[in-house]
C-alpha positions in Angstrom: -12.6 6.1 8.4 -9.6 6.3 6.1 -10.1 6.7 2.3 -7.5 5.5 -0.2 -5.6 2.3 -0.8 -3.7 0.1 1.6 -0.4 -1.1 0.2 1.0 -4.2 2.0 4.7 -5.3 2.0 6.8 -8.1 3.4 8.6 -6.1 6.1 8.7 -2.8 7.9 11.9 -2.0 6.0 10.1 -2.1 2.7 7.2 -0.1 4.1 9.6 2.7 5.2 11.6 2.6 1.9 8.3 2.7 0.0 7.0 5.7 2.1 10.3 7.6 1.4 10.2 6.9 -2.3 6.5 7.8 -2.7 6.9 11.0 -0.8 9.8 11.9 -3.1 7.6 11.2 -6.1 4.8 13.5 -4.7 2.3 11.0 -3.4 0.4 11.4 -0.1 1.1 8.3 1.9 1.1 7.4 5.6 2.4 4.4 7.5 -0.6 2.7 9.2 -1.4 -0.5 11.1 -2.6 -3.2 8.8 -6.4 -3.5 9.2 -7.6 -6.5 11.0 -9.4 -8.0 8.0 -6.2 -7.8 5.9 -2.9 -9.8 6.7 0.6 -8.7 6.5 3.9 -10.2 7.7 5.0 -7.1 9.4 1.9 -5.4 10.8 2.2 -2.1 9.2 1.4 -0.9 5.7 1.2 2.3 3.6 -2.0 4.2 3.1 -2.0 5.9 -0.3 -4.3 8.8 0.4 -4.4 10.3 -3.0 -3.1 9.5 -6.4 -3.2 6.6 -8.8 -2.0 3.3 -7.5 -0.4 2.2 -10.9 1.7 5.4 -10.9 2.6 4.9 -7.3 3.7 1.3 -8.1 5.7 2.5 -11.0 7.5 5.1 -8.7 8.7 2.2 -6.4 12.1 0.6 -7.0 12.1 -2.9 -8.4 13.3 -4.3 -5.0 10.4 -2.7 -3.1 7.4 -4.3 -4.7 4.4 -4.7 -2.4 2.5 -8.0 -1.7 -0.9 -6.6 -2.3 -3.0 -3.4 -2.5 -6.6 -3.0 -1.2 -9.0 -0.2 -2.0 -11.1 1.0 0.9 -14.7 0.7 -0.1 -16.5 1.0 3.3 -16.1 0.6 7.0 -13.8 -2.5 7.3 -14.6 -3.4 3.7 -11.7 -3.7 1.2 -11.4 -4.7 -2.4 -8.2 -6.4 -3.6 -6.9 -4.4 -6.6 -3.4 -5.7 -7.0 -1.3 -8.6 -5.8 2.0 -10.2 -6.8 0.1 -13.3 -7.9 -2.4 -11.4 -10.2 -3.1 -7.9 -11.3 -6.4 -6.4 -12.3 
């Protein structure tokens, strides 16, 4: 089972741009398929394996803002921790 935070974007283009920018900033991220329980327009997302999500979000350029972020809390269990509509 993966551990960390899934970060969802509108398109594969944004996923790849986000991956590049977060690697440059020193974050451990991988491109992963979006889990079945979560939805995404493009089918892939980033898995932030370590590091603080708010710092990772700040490292992304303004034109590469994700749709949502979910913390992995168990097998196929996720907690919404951030979305464009609301932040916690």
